[in-house]
C-alpha positions in Angstrom: 23.1 0.6 19.5 23.9 -3.1 19.9 22.4 -5.8 17.7 20.4 -7.2 20.6 18.9 -3.8 21.4 18.1 -3.2 17.7 16.4 -6.6 17.4 14.4 -5.9 20.6 13.2 -2.5 19.2 12.2 -4.1 15.9 10.2 -6.8 17.7 8.5 -4.0 19.8 7.6 -2.1 16.6 6.2 -5.2 14.9 4.2 -6.0 18.0 2.7 -2.6 17.9 1.8 -3.1 14.2 -0.1 -6.3 14.8 -3.8 -5.7 15.5 -5.4 -7.3 18.6 -6.4 -10.9 18.1 -10.1 -10.2 18.4 -9.9 -7.7 15.6 -7.5 -9.7 13.5 -9.5 -13.0 13.8 -12.4 -12.2 11.5 -10.1 -11.5 8.5 -8.2 -14.7 9.3 -11.4 -16.7 9.3 -12.6 -15.2 6.1 -9.2 -15.8 4.5 -9.2 -19.4 5.5 -12.7 -19.9 4.0 -11.7 -18.1 0.8 -8.6 -20.2 0.3 -10.5 -23.4 1.2 -13.2 -22.4 -1.4 -10.5 -21.9 -4.0 -8.9 -25.3 -3.4 -12.3 -26.9 -3.3 -13.2 -25.2 -6.6 -10.0 -26.6 -8.2 -10.8 -30.1 -6.9 -14.4 -30.2 -8.0 -13.8 -28.6 -11.4 -11.0 -31.1 -12.0 -13.2 -34.0 -11.0 -15.9 -32.6 -13.3 -13.6 -32.4 -16.3 -12.3 -35.9 -15.8 -15.6 -37.5 -15.0 -17.4 -35.9 -17.9 -15.6 -38.2 -20.3 -16.2 -41.5 -18.4 -19.6 -41.1 -16.6 -22.8 -41.9 -18.5 -25.2 -40.4 -16.0 -25.7 -36.7 -15.7 -26.7 -36.8 -12.1 -23.2 -36.7 -10.5 -22.1 -34.2 -13.1 -25.0 -31.9 -12.3 -24.1 -32.1 -8.6 -20.5 -31.2 -9.5 -21.7 -28.3 -11.6 -23.6 -27.0 -8.6 -20.5 -27.5 -6.5 -18.4 -25.4 -8.9 -20.9 -22.6 -8.8 -21.1 -22.7 -5.1 -17.4 -22.6 -4.5 -16.9 -19.9 -7.1 -19.4 -17.6 -5.4 -18.1 -18.5 -2.0 -14.6 -17.7 -2.9 -15.5 -14.3 -4.3 -17.7 -13.4 -1.3 -15.3 -14.6 1.4 -12.4 -12.9 -0.5 -14.2 -9.6 -0.3 -15.0 -10.0 3.4 -11.4 -11.0 4.1 -10.0 -7.9 2.4 -12.6 -5.8 4.2 -12.0 -7.2 7.6 -8.2 -7.4 7.2 -7.8 -3.9 6.0 -10.1 -2.5 8.6 -8.1 -4.1 11.4 -4.7 -3.1 9.9 -5.8 0.6 9.3 -7.3 0.9 12.7 -4.0 -0.3 14.2 -2.1 2.0 11.9 -4.0 5.0 13.2 -3.2 3.9 16.8 0.5 3.4 16.0 0.7 6.8 14.3 -1.0 8.6 17.1 1.3 6.9 19.6 4.3 8.0 17.6 3.1 11.6 17.5 2.5 11.5 21.2 6.0 10.3 21.9 7.5 12.9 19.5 5.7 15.9 21.1 7.8 15.9 24.3 11.0 15.7 22.2 10.1 18.6 19.9 11.9 20.7 19.1 15.0 20.5 21.3 15.1 16.7 21.3 15.0 16.5 17.6 17.8 19.0 16.9 20.3 16.5 15.6 17.6 14.6 13.5 17.0 15.6 9.9 13.4 16.9 9.3 13.1 14.7 6.2 13.9 11.6 8.2 11.4 12.5 10.8 8.7 13.1 8.1 9.6 9.8 6.4 9.4 7.9 9.7 6.1 9.5 10.6 4.4 8.9 7.3 6.1 6.2 5.1 7.7 4.0 7.7 4.6 3.9 9.9 2.3 3.3 7.0 4.4 0.4 5.8 3.8 -1.3 9.2 0.3 -2.3 7.9 2.1 -4.8 5.6 2.8 -7.0 8.6 -0.7 -8.2 9.3 -1.9 -7.9 5.6 1.1 -9.4 3.7 2.9 -11.5 6.3 0.9 -12.8 9.3 -2.5 -13.3 7.7 -1.3 -14.9 4.4 1.1 -17.3 6.3 -1.6 -18.3 8.8 -4.2 -18.8 6.0 -1.8 -20.8 3.9 -0.7 -23.0 6.8 -4.3 -23.8 7.8 -5.5 -24.5 4.3 -2.3 -26.6 3.5 -2.8 -28.7 6.6 -6.4 -29.2 5.7 -5.7 -30.1 2.1 -3.0 -32.6 3.1 -5.3 -34.1 5.8 -8.2 -34.5 3.5 -6.1 -36.0 0.8 -4.6 -38.5 3.3 -8.1 -40.2 3.5 -8.2 -40.5 -0.3 -4.6 -41.4 -1.1 -1.8 -41.3 1.5 1.0 -41.3 -1.2 -0.6 -38.3 -2.9 -0.9 -36.5 0.5 2.8 -37.2 1.2 3.7 -35.8 -2.3 1.6 -32.7 -1.7 3.1 -32.1 1.7 6.7 -32.4 0.3 5.9 -30.1 -2.6 4.4 -27.5 -0.2 7.4 -27.6 2.1 9.8 -27.3 -0.8 7.9 -24.4 -2.3 7.7 -22.6 1.1 11.4 -22.9 1.8 12.3 -21.9 -1.7 10.1 -18.8 -1.7 11.3 -17.6 1.7 15.0 -18.4 0.8 15.0 -16.7 -2.6 13.1 -13.7 -1.2 15.6 -13.4 1.6 18.6 -13.7 -0.7 17.4 -11.3 -3.4 15.3 -8.8 -1.3 16.7 -8.5 2.2 19.3 -5.8 1.4 16.9 -3.9 -0.9 14.2 -3.9 1.7 16.6 -2.7 4.3 17.7 0.1 2.1 14.2 1.3 1.0 13.6 3.2 4.3 16.9 5.0 4.2 16.5 5.9 0.5 13.0 7.2 1.1 14.2 9.3 4.0 16.9 10.8 1.7 14.2 11.8 -0.8 12.0 13.3 1.9 15.0 15.2 3.3 15.9 16.6 -0.1 12.4 17.7 -0.8 11.9 19.3 2.7 15.2 21.2 2.3 14.4 22.3 -1.2 10.9 23.7 -0.6 11.8 25.0 2.9 14.8 27.0 1.6 13.7 27.7 -2.0 14.0 31.5 -1.6 17.6 31.2 -0.2 18.5 28.7 -2.9 17.3 31.0 -5.6 19.0 34.0 -4.1 22.4 32.2 -4.0 22.0 30.4 -7.3 22.0 26.9 -5.7 18.6 25.8 -6.8 19.9 23.6 -9.6 22.2 21.7 -7.2 19.3 21.2 -4.8 17.1 19.9 -7.6 19.9 17.5 -8.7 20.1 16.2 -5.2 16.4 15.3 -5.4 16.9 13.6 -8.7 19.8 11.5 -7.5 18.0 10.5 -4.3 14.9 9.6 -6.3 16.9 7.5 -8.7 18.5 5.6 -5.9 15.1 5.0 -4.3 13.7 3.7 -7.6 16.6 1.2 -7.9 16.2 -0.3 -4.5 12.3 -0.4 -4.8 12.7 -2.2 -8.2 15.0 -4.8 -6.6 12.6 -5.3 -3.7 9.7 -5.7 -6.1 11.6 -8.2 -8.2 12.3 -10.3 -5.0 8.6 -10.2 -4.0 
């Protein structure tokens, strides 16, 4: 398989993992409102702390206190609605993706899968498909929400202090590129190896339990168990590296 063909297949799979826009939009809206409420909470509470030492009247302070309470409650409620809507869209799309995969595997079974390890098929059907829900939940939605709120914060701050808005914009860009770059450097190889290591664990488990009577009869059960232990240790190492990068 050429690199171009592999890239096209990856794009096709990611496209299948992304929920339809009409189903994805509510979670995106709630996410933007939740992040905006969090930023507003920081701004109002910061202003309240600073103003409490220099303002004599309690009227503006009482308004700020109400604002802090409002944005705190708004952030909690919208965060809950964001998680609810986002996970609903991702899990619905996950069910569709899994059923499509089973539908495509049925004509190939069993003759078309003769050269494929059963553990790899099981890992692809369960673990790899399930991990596709991370695309809308941990990639597309957070990036879209962060981009919208960052632009809004910079735009609002530009009316108050253009130099401060420019400083914030530069800091956000540096942080974004640093996070993506460091994550790619430290986690790209580990992430690519997770699926293969997980397939090895599944294959070892399927072979062990599917042939346990034969393994016991020929005294090879200990070697099969050792294969599971080695595969599991390799999986834990790559998952730990991927988690560190995240």
